[in-house]
N, CA, C and O atoms as a GROMACS GRO file, in nm:
protein
  300
    1MET      N    1  -0.954   2.476   0.440
    1MET     CA    2  -0.918   2.336   0.429
    1MET      C    3  -0.836   2.297   0.552
    1MET      O    4  -0.745   2.369   0.592
    2SER      N    5  -0.869   2.184   0.611
    2SER     CA    6  -0.798   2.142   0.731
    2SER      C    7  -0.657   2.094   0.696
    2SER      O    8  -0.628   2.060   0.582
    3SER      N    9  -0.571   2.092   0.797
    3SER     CA   10  -0.433   2.050   0.773
    3SER      C   11  -0.425   1.903   0.734
    3SER      O   12  -0.336   1.864   0.658
    4THR      N   13  -0.518   1.821   0.784
    4THR     CA   14  -0.518   1.679   0.747
    4THR      C   15  -0.552   1.663   0.600
    4THR      O   16  -0.486   1.586   0.530
    5THR      N   17  -0.652   1.733   0.554
    5THR     CA   18  -0.689   1.726   0.413
    5THR      C   19  -0.576   1.776   0.326
    5THR      O   20  -0.545   1.715   0.223
    6THR      N   21  -0.515   1.886   0.364
    6THR     CA   22  -0.405   1.943   0.287
    6THR      C   23  -0.287   1.847   0.284
    6THR      O   24  -0.225   1.829   0.179
    7ALA      N   25  -0.256   1.786   0.395
    7ALA     CA   26  -0.143   1.694   0.402
    7ALA      C   27  -0.163   1.573   0.312
    7ALA      O   28  -0.066   1.522   0.254
    8VAL      N   29  -0.286   1.528   0.298
    8VAL     CA   30  -0.315   1.414   0.212
    8VAL      C   31  -0.323   1.458   0.067
    8VAL      O   32  -0.277   1.387  -0.022
    9GLU      N   33  -0.381   1.574   0.043
    9GLU     CA   34  -0.404   1.620  -0.094
    9GLU      C   35  -0.274   1.650  -0.168
    9GLU      O   36  -0.264   1.620  -0.287
   10ARG      N   37  -0.177   1.707  -0.103
   10ARG     CA   38  -0.054   1.745  -0.172
   10ARG      C   39   0.019   1.626  -0.234
   10ARG      O   40   0.056   1.633  -0.351
   11PRO      N   41   0.041   1.517  -0.160
   11PRO     CA   42   0.107   1.403  -0.224
   11PRO      C   43   0.025   1.346  -0.340
   11PRO      O   44   0.080   1.304  -0.442
   12LEU      N   45  -0.107   1.343  -0.324
   12LEU     CA   46  -0.191   1.294  -0.432
   12LEU      C   47  -0.184   1.385  -0.554
   12LEU      O   48  -0.182   1.338  -0.668
   13ARG      N   49  -0.180   1.514  -0.530
   13ARG     CA   50  -0.168   1.610  -0.640
   13ARG      C   51  -0.034   1.592  -0.710
   13ARG      O   52  -0.027   1.594  -0.833
   14ARG      N   53   0.072   1.574  -0.634
   14ARG     CA   54   0.205   1.551  -0.693
   14ARG      C   55   0.205   1.425  -0.778
   14ARG      O   56   0.261   1.423  -0.888
   15LEU      N   57   0.143   1.319  -0.726
   15LEU     CA   58   0.136   1.194  -0.801
   15LEU      C   59   0.057   1.212  -0.930
   15LEU      O   60   0.097   1.162  -1.035
   16ALA      N   61  -0.054   1.284  -0.922
   16ALA     CA   62  -0.135   1.307  -1.042
   16ALA      C   63  -0.058   1.386  -1.146
   16ALA      O   64  -0.061   1.352  -1.264
   17VAL      N   65   0.011   1.490  -1.104
   17VAL     CA   66   0.090   1.571  -1.198
   17VAL      C   67   0.200   1.486  -1.260
   17VAL      O   68   0.222   1.490  -1.381
   18ALA      N   69   0.268   1.410  -1.178
   18ALA     CA   70   0.379   1.328  -1.228
   18ALA      C   71   0.332   1.222  -1.326
   18ALA      O   72   0.397   1.199  -1.428
   19SER      N   73   0.220   1.158  -1.296
   19SER     CA   74   0.177   1.046  -1.381
   19SER      C   75   0.103   1.090  -1.506
   19SER      O   76   0.095   1.013  -1.601
   20THR      N   77   0.049   1.211  -1.509
   20THR     CA   78  -0.028   1.253  -1.626
   20THR      C   79   0.044   1.351  -1.717
   20THR      O   80   0.017   1.354  -1.837
   21THR      N   81   0.134   1.428  -1.665
   21THR     CA   82   0.202   1.526  -1.750
   21THR      C   83   0.349   1.494  -1.767
   21THR      O   84   0.397   1.480  -1.879
   22THR      N   85   0.420   1.481  -1.659
   22THR     CA   86   0.564   1.458  -1.664
   22THR      C   87   0.597   1.324  -1.729
   22THR      O   88   0.693   1.315  -1.805
   23CYS      N   89   0.520   1.223  -1.700
   23CYS     CA   90   0.550   1.087  -1.748
   23CYS      C   91   0.446   1.038  -1.849
   23CYS      O   92   0.416   0.918  -1.855
   24ALA      N   93   0.391   1.128  -1.927
   24ALA     CA   94   0.284   1.092  -2.020
   24ALA      C   95   0.328   0.988  -2.122
   24ALA      O   96   0.252   0.896  -2.153
   25SER      N   97   0.448   1.001  -2.175
   25SER     CA   98   0.491   0.905  -2.278
   25SER      C   99   0.511   0.765  -2.219
   25SER      O  100   0.477   0.666  -2.283
   26GLN      N  101   0.564   0.757  -2.098
   26GLN     CA  102   0.582   0.627  -2.033
   26GLN      C  103   0.447   0.566  -1.996
   26GLN      O  104   0.427   0.446  -2.008
   27ALA      N  105   0.355   0.651  -1.950
   27ALA     CA  106   0.221   0.603  -1.915
   27ALA      C  107   0.150   0.551  -2.039
   27ALA      O  108   0.081   0.449  -2.034
   28SER      N  109   0.166   0.622  -2.149
   28SER     CA  110   0.103   0.581  -2.275
   28SER      C  111   0.159   0.447  -2.323
   28SER      O  112   0.083   0.360  -2.365
   29ALA      N  113   0.289   0.430  -2.317
   29ALA     CA  114   0.351   0.304  -2.359
   29ALA      C  115   0.303   0.188  -2.272
   29ALA      O  116   0.273   0.080  -2.324
   30TYR      N  117   0.295   0.210  -2.142
   30TYR     CA  118   0.248   0.106  -2.051
   30TYR      C  119   0.101   0.074  -2.078
   30TYR      O  120   0.061  -0.042  -2.082
   31GLY      N  121   0.020   0.177  -2.096
   31GLY     CA  122  -0.121   0.157  -2.127
   31GLY      C  123  -0.143   0.081  -2.256
   31GLY      O  124  -0.228  -0.007  -2.263
   32LYS      N  125  -0.066   0.114  -2.359
   32LYS     CA  126  -0.076   0.043  -2.487
   32LYS      C  127  -0.040  -0.104  -2.471
   32LYS      O  128  -0.103  -0.191  -2.531
   33CYS      N  129   0.061  -0.132  -2.392
   33CYS     CA  130   0.100  -0.271  -2.366
   33CYS      C  131  -0.013  -0.346  -2.295
   33CYS      O  132  -0.045  -0.459  -2.332
   34ILE      N  133  -0.072  -0.284  -2.196
   34ILE     CA  134  -0.183  -0.346  -2.122
   34ILE      C  135  -0.300  -0.374  -2.215
   34ILE      O  136  -0.357  -0.484  -2.214
   35VAL      N  137  -0.337  -0.276  -2.296
   35VAL     CA  138  -0.450  -0.292  -2.389
   35VAL      C  139  -0.420  -0.402  -2.490
   35VAL      O  140  -0.509  -0.481  -2.524
   36ALA      N  141  -0.298  -0.409  -2.537
   36ALA     CA  142  -0.262  -0.508  -2.638
   36ALA      C  143  -0.262  -0.651  -2.583
   36ALA      O  144  -0.279  -0.747  -2.658
   37THR      N  145  -0.243  -0.666  -2.453
   37THR     CA  146  -0.229  -0.801  -2.396
   37THR      C  147  -0.335  -0.836  -2.292
   37THR      O  148  -0.322  -0.938  -2.224
   38TYR      N  149  -0.439  -0.754  -2.278
   38TYR     CA  150  -0.533  -0.779  -2.168
   38TYR      C  151  -0.611  -0.908  -2.183
   38TYR      O  152  -0.659  -0.962  -2.083
   39THR      N  153  -0.627  -0.961  -2.304
   39THR     CA  154  -0.702  -1.086  -2.320
   39THR      C  155  -0.618  -1.209  -2.286
   39THR      O  156  -0.672  -1.317  -2.264
   40ASP      N  157  -0.488  -1.191  -2.281
   40ASP     CA  158  -0.398  -1.302  -2.248
   40ASP      C  159  -0.302  -1.256  -2.138
   40ASP      O  160  -0.182  -1.244  -2.158
   41VAL      N  161  -0.359  -1.232  -2.021
   41VAL     CA  162  -0.282  -1.176  -1.910
   41VAL      C  163  -0.184  -1.280  -1.856
   41VAL      O  164  -0.222  -1.393  -1.824
   42ARG      N  165  -0.061  -1.240  -1.848
   42ARG     CA  166   0.044  -1.323  -1.790
   42ARG      C  167   0.133  -1.234  -1.704
   42ARG      O  168   0.148  -1.115  -1.730
   43LYS      N  169   0.189  -1.293  -1.603
   43LYS     CA  170   0.276  -1.218  -1.512
   43LYS      C  171   0.393  -1.158  -1.590
   43LYS      O  172   0.455  -1.224  -1.674
   44ASP      N  173   0.423  -1.032  -1.560
   44ASP     CA  174   0.538  -0.960  -1.616
   44ASP      C  175   0.530  -0.934  -1.766
   44ASP      O  176   0.632  -0.905  -1.828
   45THR      N  177   0.412  -0.945  -1.826
   45THR     CA  178   0.399  -0.919  -1.969
   45THR      C  179   0.443  -0.777  -2.003
   45THR      O  180   0.515  -0.757  -2.101
   46CYS      N  181   0.403  -0.681  -1.924
   46CYS     CA  182   0.436  -0.540  -1.949
   46CYS      C  183   0.534  -0.486  -1.845
   46CYS      O  184   0.535  -0.366  -1.816
   47LYS      N  185   0.614  -0.573  -1.791
   47LYS     CA  186   0.702  -0.536  -1.681
   47LYS      C  187   0.798  -0.424  -1.718
   47LYS      O  188   0.817  -0.330  -1.640
   48ASP      N  189   0.860  -0.432  -1.835
   48ASP     CA  190   0.957  -0.329  -1.875
   48ASP      C  191   0.893  -0.191  -1.886
   48ASP      O  192   0.947  -0.092  -1.838
   49ASP      N  193   0.774  -0.186  -1.949
   49ASP     CA  194   0.704  -0.058  -1.962
   49ASP      C  195   0.661  -0.007  -1.825
   49ASP      O  196   0.669   0.113  -1.798
   50PHE      N  197   0.614  -0.097  -1.738
   50PHE     CA  198   0.574  -0.056  -1.605
   50PHE      C  199   0.692   0.000  -1.526
   50PHE      O  200   0.679   0.103  -1.460
   51LEU      N  201   0.806  -0.067  -1.533
   51LEU     CA  202   0.923  -0.021  -1.458
   51LEU      C  203   0.970   0.116  -1.506
   51LEU      O  204   1.012   0.199  -1.425
   52LYS      N  205   0.963   0.141  -1.636
   52LYS     CA  206   1.000   0.273  -1.689
   52LYS      C  207   0.903   0.379  -1.637
   52LYS      O  208   0.945   0.488  -1.597
   53PHE      N  209   0.774   0.347  -1.639
   53PHE     CA  210   0.672   0.440  -1.590
   53PHE      C  211   0.690   0.465  -1.440
   53PHE      O  212   0.686   0.580  -1.396
   54ALA      N  213   0.710   0.360  -1.364
   54ALA     CA  214   0.727   0.374  -1.218
   54ALA      C  215   0.850   0.456  -1.186
   54ALA      O  216   0.846   0.542  -1.097
   55LYS      N  217   0.959   0.432  -1.255
   55LYS     CA  218   1.082   0.507  -1.230
   55LYS      C  219   1.062   0.655  -1.262
   55LYS      O  220   1.108   0.742  -1.187
   56CYS      N  221   0.992   0.684  -1.370
   56CYS     CA  222   0.965   0.823  -1.408
   56CYS      C  223   0.879   0.892  -1.301
   56CYS      O  224   0.909   1.003  -1.260
   57VAL      N  225   0.773   0.826  -1.258
   57VAL     CA  226   0.684   0.884  -1.157
   57VAL      C  227   0.759   0.906  -1.026
   57VAL      O  228   0.746   1.012  -0.965
   58GLN      N  229   0.837   0.809  -0.983
   58GLN     CA  230   0.913   0.825  -0.859
   58GLN      C  231   1.010   0.942  -0.868
   58GLN      O  232   1.023   1.020  -0.774
   59SER      N  233   1.076   0.953  -0.981
   59SER     CA  234   1.171   1.062  -1.001
   59SER      C  235   1.100   1.198  -1.002
   59SER      O  236   1.146   1.294  -0.942
   60ALA      N  237   0.986   1.204  -1.072
   60ALA     CA  238   0.911   1.329  -1.081
   60ALA      C  239   0.856   1.371  -0.946
   60ALA      O  240   0.863   1.488  -0.910
   61VAL      N  241   0.801   1.277  -0.870
   61VAL     CA  242   0.747   1.308  -0.738
   61VAL      C  243   0.860   1.352  -0.645
   61VAL      O  244   0.842   1.444  -0.565
   62ARG      N  245   0.973   1.287  -0.655
   62ARG     CA  246   1.088   1.324  -0.572
   62ARG      C  247   1.131   1.467  -0.603
   62ARG      O  248   1.159   1.545  -0.511
   63ARG      N  249   1.136   1.503  -0.732
   63ARG     CA  250   1.173   1.640  -0.770
   63ARG      C  251   1.070   1.740  -0.717
   63ARG      O  252   1.108   1.846  -0.667
   64LEU      N  253   0.942   1.707  -0.728
   64LEU     CA  254   0.838   1.797  -0.677
   64LEU      C  255   0.845   1.808  -0.526
   64LEU      O  256   0.822   1.916  -0.470
   65PHE      N  257   0.876   1.698  -0.459
   65PHE     CA  258   0.880   1.696  -0.313
   65PHE      C  259   0.996   1.780  -0.260
   65PHE      O  260   0.987   1.836  -0.151
   66CYS      N  261   1.103   1.789  -0.335
   66CYS     CA  262   1.222   1.862  -0.290
   66CYS      C  263   1.215   2.011  -0.319
   66CYS      O  264   1.306   2.085  -0.282
   67ARG      N  265   1.110   2.058  -0.384
   67ARG     CA  266   1.096   2.200  -0.412
   67ARG      C  267   1.057   2.276  -0.285
   67ARG      O  268   1.003   2.217  -0.192
   68PRO      N  269   1.085   2.405  -0.282
   68PRO     CA  270   1.041   2.487  -0.168
   68PRO      C  271   0.889   2.488  -0.156
   68PRO      O  272   0.818   2.474  -0.256
   69ALA      N  273   0.840   2.503  -0.035
   69ALA     CA  274   0.696   2.499  -0.009
   69ALA      C  275   0.620   2.603  -0.089
   69ALA      O  276   0.505   2.578  -0.126
   70SER      N  277   0.677   2.718  -0.116
   70SER     CA  278   0.607   2.823  -0.190
   70SER      C  279   0.573   2.778  -0.331
   70SER      O  280   0.470   2.819  -0.386
   71ILE      N  281   0.656   2.695  -0.391
   71ILE     CA  282   0.628   2.645  -0.525
   71ILE      C  283   0.520   2.538  -0.520
   71ILE      O  284   0.436   2.532  -0.609
   72LEU      N  285   0.520   2.453  -0.417
   72LEU     CA  286   0.423   2.346  -0.406
   72LEU      C  287   0.281   2.398  -0.389
   72LEU      O  288   0.187   2.334  -0.437
   73THR      N  289   0.263   2.510  -0.325
   73THR     CA  290   0.128   2.562  -0.307
   73THR      C  291   0.069   2.610  -0.438
   73THR      O  292  -0.053   2.620  -0.450
   74ALA      N  293   0.152   2.639  -0.536
   74ALA     CA  294   0.102   2.684  -0.666
   74ALA      C  295   0.059   2.568  -0.754
   74ALA      O  296  -0.010   2.589  -0.853
   75ILE      N  297   0.098   2.445  -0.719
   75ILE     CA  298   0.066   2.329  -0.802
   75ILE      C  299  -0.076   2.286  -0.780
   75ILE      O  300  -0.122   2.190  -0.841
   0.00000   0.00000   0.00000
């Protein structure tokens, strides 16, 4: 794998892990809000759920990013 591919893949992998496992409950709450209101879309309808999900993902990615490189290669 080239270094360019690896450099792009790692952040995407971190984001995927953070959004699907670490922040599953926040993602689920946000998704349920979207599904419940998709027929009557209005700005900021699910803002609170989105902000909780975004904060969780940012925190999780930050924690993963700060780990030693040897741990990141195992992810």
